[in-house]
N, C-alpha and C positions, 0 to 999 in steps of 0.2 A: 259149811263148817258150823257145828253147833257151838253153844257157849262154853261147854266143858273143854272141847278140843281147842277153841280159841285161847282159853286161859292156859291150857297145858303147853301151848306153843311158846309162851313167853317165859323167860328165866325166873322172874319173880313168882309167877304162878307155880312153876315147878318146885321152887323152894318151899312155898307154902304147902303145896300138896304133899311133899315128903314129910314135913313137920306134922301135918295133920295125920298123915298115915302112921307115923310112929306113935303119936298120942293116942290114936285109935287102938293101936295094938296094945299099948300099955293099959289103956282103959279096959280093953276087952279082957286082958289077962288078969287085971286086978279085980274086976267085978265078976268074973266068971267063977261060979262055984263048982262047976262040973270039971273034973280032971280031964275027961276025954275031950271035952270041948277045948280045954287049954292045950291038950296034946295035938289036937287037930290044927288048932291055930298055929302052934309051934311048928308042926310038920309043913304047914302051908308056907310059913315064913321062911323055913329052911329051904324049901323048894324054890321059893322066889329068890332067896339070897344066892343059891347055887346058879340059878338062871342069870341073875344079874352079874355074878362073878364071871360066869362063862362069857356072857356078852361083853363085859368089860375087858376080859382077856382077848377076846376076838378084836375088839376095837383097838386095844393097845398094840396087838400084833399088826393090825392093818395100818395104824398110824404111828408106828414106832419111830420113824425118823422125825416126824413132826413133833412128836412128844418129846423126843430127845432134844431137839432144837429149842423147843419152848422151855424146857427145863434148864438148859444151859443159859438161855437168854435171861431167864428169871434169876438165875444165880448171879449173872454178871450185873444185872440191874440192882439186885439187892446189895452187891458189893459197892457199886457206885453210890448208892444212896447212903450207905454207911460212911464211905469216904467223904461225901459231901457234908454229912452231919458233923464229921470231925473237923473239916476245914471251916465250916461256919462257926463252929465253937471257937476255933483258933482266931478267926477274923474278929469275932465279937470281943475276944480278949484283947487283940491288938488295937482295935478301935477304942477300947476303953483306956488303954495305956496312952494312945495318941491324944486322946481328948485331955488327958491329964497333962501331957507335955505341952500341947497348944495353949492351954491356959497359962502355962508358965512363960511362953515367948510370943505373946500377942502383938506387941508393938513392932518387933523385928519383922514379923510376917506381913504386917500391914505395909511397911516400907518396901519390902521386896515385891509385893503385889502392885504397888503404885509404879515402881520402876519397870515392871513387866508390861504394864499397860502403856507406859511412855515409849518403851522400846518397840512395842507392837505398832503404835501410831507412826513412829519414825520409819519403820520398815514399809508401812503402807504408803507414806509420802514418797519414799525412795522408789517404790514400784511405780507410782504415778509419774514421777519425774522421768524414769526410764521410758515409760510409755509416751510421755509428752515429747521426749527427744526423738522418738521414732516417727512422730506425726509428719514432719516434712517429707520424709522418704515415702511413707505410705501414701501421703497426699499426692506426691508426684506420680506414683504408680497408678493410683486411681484415675488421675487426670489423663495420663497417657493412654490408659485402657478405656477412657471415657465413661467410667463408672462415677458419674458426677454426684449421684445421691449419696453414695457411701463417702465420697470425698467431702461433701457438704456436712454430713452428720459428723464425720471425724473432726473436721475443722471447727465446727460450732461447739462441739463438746470440749475440744481442747482449749478453745478460747474461753469458754465458760469456767473451766477448771483453773485456768491461769488468772482469771479475774476474781475468783472467790477462794477456793481451797488453797491454791498455790500463789496467791497474790503477794504474800510476804517474802517469797524467795527471790532475792536479788539476782541470783545466777540465771533465773529464767526470764529476766526482763527483756533481754535482746530477743529471745525466742518468742516472747509474747508480742513484741513489736513486729517481728517477722510474720507471725501468724495473722496478726491484724491486717498487715499489708497483703498477705496472701488471700485474706478474706475478700478484699476489694478486687484483687486480681481474679479470684475465682468468680466473683460477680460479673466482671467484664467478660471472662471466658464463657460463662453461661449465656450471657446476652449474645456474644458472637456466635456461639454454637447454635443458639436458638434462631438467630437470623440466617445462619447457614442452612438450617433445616427448612426455614420458610422460603428462602429465595434461591438456594443453590441445589439442595438435594432433590426436590420436586417429586416425590420422595424417593431417593436413591435412583431416580430416573431422570434423564436429561432429554430435552426435546432435540430431535435430529432435524437439521435443516434439510430442505428438499431441493434438488437440482434437476432440471429438465429443459428440453427445448420447447416444451409446450408452455402455454400461457399460465396455467393454473398449478400443475403438479410437477414433481420431479423426484429424483432419487435422493436418498439420505446422504448427508455429508459424513465424513469419517470423524470429524471433531464434534464434541459435545459443547453445548452452549455454556453450561454453568460449571462443570467440572470435567476437565480433560481426561481424568482417570476413570470416569464412570464408563461402564459398558453400555453399548447401544441396546436399546430395548425395542420390542415390537410396538407398533402403534396401538394395539389393543391393551398393552400393559401401561402405556402412557395415560390412557383414559381411566385406568382402574384406580378408584379412590383408595387411600391408605386405610388399613384396618383400624377401626375405631376402638377406643379403650372404654371399658365399663367404668363409668365415673363413680359407681357405688362401691367399687372394690378399692382396697388399699393399694397404693402404688408401691410396688416392690421392684428391686433391681437384681438381676441374676448375674453374679460375678463370673459365671462360666460361659455365658452367652455373648453374642455380639450386640452391643447396645443399639446400634443403628439399623439392625435388621428390620425392626418394626418402627418406622418413623413416628407414627402416632404415639406409641408407647414411649419412645425416646423424648418426644416433646413433653409428654406428661411428666417424665422423670425430671426434665430440665425445669419445668414450672414448679414441681414439688421442691426441687433443690433451691430455687429462688425463694420459695415460701419459707424454707428452713432458714435461709439467710436473712429473712425479713426484709427482702428487697423487692417485693411485688410492686409497690407504687412506682419506685424508680425504674424498675424493669419495664413496666407497661409504658411509662413515658418514653423510655429509650427506644422501645419497639416502635411506638407511634412516630417518633422523630426520624426513624430510619426508613420508614415506608417509602417516601418519595425518592430519597437517594438510591435505595436498592432497586426500585422499579426503573429508575433512570439508568442504573448500571445494567440491568437486564436488557434494556433497549440498546444501549451502546454495545454491550457484549454480543448481542444477536446481530446487530448491524455489522460489526467487525467480522463475524463469522461469514455472513453473506458476502461481504466484500472479499475476504480472503478466499472463499470458495470459488467465486467467479473470476477472481484475479488470476487464478491458475490457468484460465483459458485465454489470457491476454486481453481481458475486457476491462475497460475503465468505466465503472458504473456511474460515477458522479456526473459524467458529462453525457450520459445516454438517456434518452426518453424511453425508459424501460420500466413502466409501472408494475410489470410482473414481479420485479425484484422487491418492490415496496409491498406488494400483496403477499409475497412469501415471507417478508420480514414481519408484517402485521399478523399473519396467521400463526407464526411461531411465537410472537409476543403474546397474542391472545391466549394461546395454549399455556404459556408459562404464567400469565397473570391469573388464569383460572386456578392453576395449582397453588399459586401464592395465596389466593383468596381461600382456597380449601385449607391450607396450612394455618392461616390466621384464624379460621373458624375452629380448628382443633385447639389452637392456643387459647382462644376465648372460652371454649368449653371447659378447659382445665382451670382457667382463672375463675370461671363461674363455680366450679367445684370447690375451689378454695374460698371464694367469697360468694356464697350461694345467694344471699339476699343483701340488698343495700341497707344494712342495719346501722344504727348510730352507736358509736362507742365514744368514750371519754378519753381525750388525750392525756397521757400520764404527766406531761410537763405543764401544759397550760390549763388543763382541766376543761377545755372547750369541747362540746360534742362534735365528733367528726363522722361524716357519712361515708361508709365504705362502698365506693362505687368503682367500677372498672373505668380506667382512664381513657379507653378507646373501645370502639365496637366495629362491626362490619361496615357500617355506613362510612366510617372514617377510611377504611381500607378501599372501598369502592370509590370514594371521593378522590383519594390520591391516585388510584388507577386512572380515573377519568382525566384528572389534571395532567398526568404525564402523557397520556394519549393525545390530549388536546395540544400539548406542546409539540409532540411529534407531528401531528397533522398540520399544525400551523406552519411548520418548517417545510414539510414535503408538499403542501398545497400552496406554498408561496403566498400566504395570506397577506402579509404586509405589502408586497409589491402589487398584488391584485387589488387590494383595498384602495390603494392610491390611484389605480387606473380605472376603477369601475365607475360607471355612471348609472344613476338610478333609472330603472326601466320597469314598466309594468308589462307582464307577459300574459296575464289572464284575460286581458281585454285587448281587442285589436286596435290599440292606440299607437303602435309603432309605425311610423310613416316611412316604410322602405321606399315608397315611390319618390321620396325626395332624392334618392340616389339616381332615379331613372328619368326624372323630369328634365326638360330642356333648361339648361342653365343660361342665365343672362351673360353676355360677354363681359368679361372682367378685364381690368387694366393689367397689362403684362407687368410682371414683377422684374426687377433688375436681377439679372443672373450673373454670377461671377464667371470670369473667363475660364478659370481652372481651379481645381481643388486637390488636396493631398490625401483625401480620405481613403482612396483606393491604392495608395502607395504601399509597398511592402513594409516599410518601416511603420507607417501608421496602422496598418492592419495587424502586424505582430504586436505592437504596443497596446492597441485596443483589446486584442485577444487576451493578452496577459492581465490587463486591468480587470476585464470582465470576469476572467476565471477566478481572480483573487477576491473580487467583490461578491460574486455569485455563490462560490462554493466554499468560502471561509465560514464554516458552519460551527465554529467553536461555541457560539452563543445559542446553540439549539436548546440547551436547558439552562437553568439559572446557574450563575457562576458558583454560587455556594454549593449547589448540588454536585457539580462536577468536582469541586475541590474535595468534597466529602468522600465521593466514591473513588477518587484517585485516578480518574480517566483524563485523557487528553482530549483533543478535538474529536467530535463525534463524526464517524464515517458515514457518508451519505451513500445509499444504495441505488439512488437514481436521481435524475435532475428534478429539482422542485418545479412543479407545474400545477396549475389549477385543474388540468384535465386528469390528474392522477386519481381524483375522486371516483372516476368511472370504473376503475379497476378494483377499488377497495370498498365500494359502497355496500355491496351485498354482505360480505363477511363482517363489515363494520356494523351494519344495522343488526345483524344477528347477535353480535357481541353486546351491542347497546341494549337489545331486548333482554339478554341475560342479566345485564346490570340492573335494568329497571325491574325485572322480576325479583332480583335479590335485594334491592333497596326500595324502601317505601318512599317514593317521591311525593312531595306535597301536591304538585300540580300534575302528577302523572308523567312528567318528562324529566329525564336526567339532564345534567349540565352538559354532558358530551353530546346528547341528542340535540340540545338547544344550539350548541356550537355548530354541529353539522347542518342543522336546518338553516341557521342564520347564514352560514357560509354558502350553501347552495342557493338560497333565495336572494341574498344580497350581493354575492360575488360571482358564483359559478354561472348562474343563469344569465347574468349581465355579460359575462365574458363570452359565453356561447353565443348570445345574441349579437354582440359586437363582432365576433369572428365571422358568424354567418352573414351578417349585414355587409361587412367589408368585402367578403369573398364574392357575394352576389353583386355588390356595387362595382367591383373591378370587372366582373364578367359581363355585366349588362351595360357597361359604357358603350359597347359596340352596338347596342340597340339604337342609340342616338344616331350612329352612322347609318344603321339600317333604315331608320326613318327618313334620313336625308338621302339615301340611295347611293352611298359610296362604298364600294368594295366590300360587299357583305360576305364574300367568300373568306375573308380573313377571320370571320367570327363563327366558323364552324370548326369542329374538332378535327384533329389529324387522323390519319388512317390507323395508327396504332391504337388510339383511343376507340375508334370505331370497332376494331377487332376485339379489344378488351370488353366492349359493351355488347358485342355480338350483333351489331347492326350492319347493314349493307349500304346504307345511304347516309350522307353527312347529317349531323345534328348540330343545332346551335350551341355554341359554347356556353351561353347563358343558361340554356335549359339543362345541359349536363352539369353545370356548376350548381344550379339550384337543386337538381336531383341529388348530387353528391352531398350537399348540405342537408337535404331532407333525410338522406340515408344516415348521416351522422346523428341527426336528431332522433331517428328511429333506433339507432344503436344506444343512444342515451336513454330512450324509453325502456330498453331492455336492461341497461346497466343500472338505472335509477328508477325502478318501477313505481316508487312512491310518488314521483313527480311526473307520471305518465300524462296526466291531463294537461299540466303546464307545457310540456314539450309538444303535445298534440295541438294545443292552442297556438303555440309558437309556429308550428308547421302550417296551421290554417292561416295565420296572419301573413306568413311569408308567401303562401300560395295566393292569397287574395291580392297582395301587392304585385306579385309576378303576373297574375292574371290581368290586372289592370295595366301593367306595363306592356304585356303582349297585345292587349286591345289597343293601347295607344300606338304601338308600333304598327299594328294592322291598319288603324285609321290613318296613320301617317303615310301609308302606301296608297290606300284606296281613296283618301279624301283629296278633293280638288283644291289645292293650295289652301287658303284660309277659309274658303267657303265650306259650308256644311254639306254641300252636295258631294256625292261620291261618284266613282266611276260606275258605268252601267252594270258591269258584272257584279260588283259589290252590292249594288242596290237590289239586283235580282236574287243574289245569294241570301240576302236578309229577308226578302219577300217570302212570307209564309206559304202562299199558294204555289209559287214557282219552286220553292225549296221542297215542299211536300211532294210536288209532281216529280221533280228530279230524283228524289229519294225513292219514289215508287217504281222507277224504271228498272228493267232487268239488269242493266249495266251496273247500277249502284248496288242492287241487291246481290249480284254476283260478286261484287267487290267485297261486300261485308262477309259473304260466305267464304271467300278465299282467305280472308283474315282469320276466320274460324277454322280454316282448312277443311271445309265441308263442300267439296266440289263434286260429289257424286250425284247430287240432285240437279236436274236441268229445270231451269225456271220456266221457260216458255219456248215455243217453236220459232223458227226463223221468220215465218210470216207475221207472228205476233210482235216479234222484235222490230220488224220493218214498219209495222203499223205504229208502234209506240215511238219509233224514231221519227216517223213522219209527223206525228203529233207534236213532238218536241220542236221539230223544225218549223211547223206551222205557228206554234206559239211564239217562237223567236222572230219569225218573219213578220207576224202580225204586229209585234211590238217595235220593230226596227225599220222595216222596209218602207213604212209610210213617211219616215223622216227623209229630209232631203239628203243630208250628209251628216254622219256622226262626227261631232266635234272631237278634235284630237285629244283634248284634255279629259275626255270621258272614257279613254282607254289607257291602259298601262303601256306606255311606249318603250320603257326601258325593260328589256328582257331580264336584266339582272334582278329587277324587283320581283319578277315572276319566280326566278330561282329562289329568292329570299322567301317568298310565300310558300314555295314548295318545301324549303328547309323548315319553315315555321310549322307547316302541316306535319311533316315527318317527326319533328322534334316534339310537338305537343301530343301527337298520337302515341308516340313511344312513352312520353312522360305520363300521359293519362293511363296507359296500360300498367305502368309500374305503380302508380298511385292506386289503381283499382285493385291490384294484388294486395297492397298494403291495407286497403279498406276491408278486403275479404278476411285477412288475418285478424284485424281488429274486431270485425263482426263476429268471428268465431270465438273471440275472447270476451265479448260483451256479456254481462250478466243475464240478459234476456235471450241469448242464443242457445239453441238446443242442438246445434250442429256438432258433429264429431270434431274434436280438436286434434290437429296433427302435432307432431313433436315440436316443429319449429314455432308453432303459434303459442306454445306455452311460455315462450320467452317474453311475449308482449303482455303488459299488465291490462286489466280491464279499464275501459275508459267510459266517460259519460256518453249517453245517447245523443245529447245535443252536439257535442264536439264531433261525434262520428257522422251525424247527419250533415253537419257543416262541411266536413271533409268530402263526403259523397257529392254534395252539391258542387264543390269546387272541381272535383274530378269530372263531373258532367259539363261544367263550363269549359274546361280545357278540351274535352272531347268535342264539344259543339264548335269551338273555335277552330279546332283541327279540321272538322268536316266542312265548316264554312270556307276555309282556305282551299280545300280540294274542290268544292263546288265553284269557288271563285275562279280557279284555274280552268276548270271545265267550261265555264261560261265565257271567260276572257278570251280563250282561243276562238270561240265561236263569234264573239263580238268583233274580234280582229278580222274574221272572214267577212262580216258585214261591212266593217270599216273600209276594207280594200275592194270588195266586190260590188258594193252598191254604186260607186262611181264608174265602174266598168260599163254599165248600161246607161247611166245618167249623163256622163260627161264625155265618153269616148265616141268617135265617129266610126260607124260600121258601114258607111255607104260611100267610101272614098274610091277614087279611080285607080289608085295604085294598090297592088297586093302587098301589104306589109307582112313580111315573113316572121316578124317577132311577135310574141304575145303582147297583150296590153301591159303598159307599165305598172298599173296597179296589181295585175296578176303576178308580175315579177316581184313586186314589193311584198305581196302576200306570201309567195314562195320563200322569199328571203326571210320574212318574219317567222313563218312556220319552221323553217330550218333552224333559225336562231333559237326559237322556243324549244324545239326538239333537242338541240344541243345542250341547252341549259337544263331542261326537265329530265332528260334521260339519266343525268348524273345525280339528280336530287330526289327522284321519285322511284319507288319500287315498280317493277315491270307491270304488275296488274293495274297499278294506279296510272302509270304512263299510258297504258292501253285505254284506260277509262277516259283520259283527257282527249285522246285523238280518235277514239272509236266513233264510228258513224259520222265522222267529219265530212267524208265524201258525199254522203247523202245530203247533208246540210248545204255544202257548196253547190251541188247540183240543183237543189231546191231554190237556193238564192239566185243562181244564174237563170234558171227556168222561170222563176217569178219575175225576174228583172226584165224579161222580154217586153213587158208592158211599158217600160220606160224608154225602149228603143224607138226613135222616130222613124227610121227606115234602115234597111239593110240590103246589101247586094251580095253577090257571090264572094267577093273579097272579104266582106264583113262576116259572112258565114264561116269562111275559112279561118278568119282571125278568131272568131268565137270558139271554133273547134280547137284551134291552137291553144287558146286560153284553157280550155277544159283538159286538153292533153297535158299541158305543162303542169297544171294543178294535180292531175291524176298521177303523173310521174313522181312528183314530189311527195304526195301522200303515200304512194306505194313504197317509196324509200323510207318513209317514216314508220308506217304501220306494218311494213313487210307483208302486205296483202293487197291484191289488186282491187281497186275501188270501182266496182262494176256500176255503181250509181252514176259515176261520171260518164261512163259509156252511154248510159240511159239518157243523160242530158245532151251529150254530143249527138246522139241519134235524133233527139228532139229538134235541135237546131238544123240538122241535115234535112229534116222534112221541108225546110224552106227552099231546098233545091227543087222540090216538086210543086206543082200547082195544086190548088185546093181540091179539085176534082180527083186528082190522083191520090191525094191523101184520104179522101172519103172512100175511094175504091179500096185503098189499102186497109182502111178500118173495117170495111165490109168483108174483105177477104180474110184478114188475120185477126180482126178484133181490135179494140182500142188498147193502146199501150199507155195512154195518158188520160187524164181527167178531161171532162167537158170544158172546164174553164181554161185549161192549158191549150186545148185545141182552139178555143175561141181567141185566146191571146195570139196564138200562132197565125190564124187567119187574119186577124186585125193587122198584125205587123206586115203580113204579105200584102194586104190591100194598101197599107200606107207606103210600102216599098214599090208597088206597081200602080201608078196613078190611073192606068187605063181601066182598072176595076172600079166600078162605081159603087157607092154605098148601098144602092138597091141590090146590086149583085151580092154584096157582102151579106145583106140580110137574108137573101135566098140561100147562100151557102151555110149560114148559121142555122137556118131552118132545116136544111138537109142534114146538117151535122147533128142536130138534136134528134131528128127522126132516126138517123143511123145509130146513134148512141143508145136511144131507147130500144131500138129493134135488137141490137146486139146484146144489151143487158137483159132484155126479156128472153132472148134465145139462150143465153148462158144460164139464166135462172131455171128455165124449163129443162 
């Protein structure tokens, strides 16, 4: 669009264009001298006019209705404007006349205006009075609906109006006093509601107690702890923290909603209301003073719920040793205390919002600078929680009674002398004993029971008296019997809660007061109690070891068959060993229950094992030691001898015994020939050590077979005990920090222990195992020493050249059979079959070797003597067969040896040449020498000739067999 067209589009430009156009026409017509030119211009103008008129007519026709409407509107507006002009003229005239009149009545008008203002103020005061009169009703409605912020604003504004604008109205004096009193009541209501939100609502969620037959968990109770009307909630909802309030936003209250729906917002409203009342310092002090009573009330209320719950099953909790109820109580109390702390944190956050920084302000009355600080913090809350828990623990752990009974004891060092319980006591003077007592009478027992129940379970003083009076509770209900041992059930959750407390509170020395109490209780009371209990139990059980040492009725001191069945053993165990094992098991359970003190309990275990090891060694020495002399019986000396012990442990019988214990019987150690060779070597060693002596003294053997049974019981007991301790060592080794082994599920219950303590325990296990093996070797050797004891006099003291054929075996042989039968009767009940077999295995070979080697001690022998010797061998063979349930062919070999004496030496040589030698060269030499002594007609020269022939025959047969 060019400039001309742009100008033409605007209305002003169109007006100017029209004016210019007319001026140009006038100018053209006035200045033009030519008529034709004027006519042309006129014709042009007429044409243009006709065109414009035509166009205007067309536009009017096209917009007739709009034009008509515009015309009518214009006429109506013109009329209104004219009417307005007329009215304005009239008003101007009226105002002029009013002005004239007002000037005439000015004083009267001023009086009327003042009266109007006064009446208006009176009406406003009456409106305020009407509103003030409605305040109590509105206040009650707000309090009932728990819209405390609106109630506080209403009350504060009403009191402010009564104190200033309406202070002079005497009719409102009573209402003012009532509202001031309601102010204090509202303050108390707000504090009560705030405490309810902190301690009872949790928030709008109550902790459900749990019931079950298991030790740790159970089902929920139907009742709630804090508010019976509250609905039960899921465990996940209990742990959900309340929704926090944005402290930067203004606290507002919704009159259409439920104020308690959001506990955090409700607490913020309550704190804001207290701030409006200007009661923050008093409120904070009141909240702080109520912490301990309210926490005590939670404990009492939870205890009552536990008691009521299990009382439905007919259980009396206060007289039962059921720490699981205490655990359940504490777990619920811990949960509620956590929620209480969370609520206090919300309260403190809102107080900090109101008092953001501890600034100093000037007191209006005294003019002294005052520092605005919160009157309590979270440290105070956690401190009160710890104080209440300490009171609860003191009562349930029976701290007062235990502290009076405890004795200071060191457990980390092996200073406790348990051996004092086991050592032989000097005879003491007998005390005077009353003839009879009434302690066991029905009257005395019922009276004592009543007194004990009232003294023990009168637990009204569990908390401070003032606390109970504040919370309005009666005597505190006990959920279980107070005992030091209750700490084992609650230690783990208690330590977890203490860790939460220490994380929340910045302790100066890193340890909370509750942790200090628990540590002091365990170290100064519980450990001493455990040690005293274990010591007394072991002392009572090991009194029998004194009798064992003296050799009296040791059978009394083994466990009964029911205990054997429960332990899964087939042979009797010493009562002392089982008692020590049970106490060790208790200490192991304590290691699991109190893992923090694992090393202390392990040291206690090691100390007890050391003392019991020394006691067992003393009992062993009491059996094998010869009276007061340091000399021991022969079998004990040999069992302790390293060379003999090493040799016996290398024999197939011992190795097969160890393999049978490992249930590895598939591998055969050696052949029968090798076994016979090793047995002959054992027999030669024993013969070489004993046969040279004239007669074994009686005091160098164990003559009382009950002592052998005792040794067998000691062996079985210590081997079983060592096995159980070995398993314990393996579990601890798997938990040691340096172990790379895979840990089973059960081993996770044991805490890591120090390597030093673990090595000490392993050494003790080895000591018990060694003593058990020495006892078995002792029995093995003792039976063989008995054979020497009875069989050596057979050849050295008996007469085998008598004229009368004595049909009975030698008296020593009969004594040996009786002794072997007695030992068999004792040991078969005390030893496992494979060990019993080890004791009597290859005994026939030894007997045959003894009797064959004893031929050198016979002065002479005749046929009656040969028959008697054969009867001896047969009697022993029969007895051993009954014992071992196997024919002892070695005794047949010895009998055949003596039967060679029926033949002359030449026939014996012929037999050797014909069938080969059945005996050694030295045995044939002893045989020929006895034959020569028994037949005096054979001269020594002839004997030398026979021995020379014997040597040639033996060499010839050996060379022939080798080729």
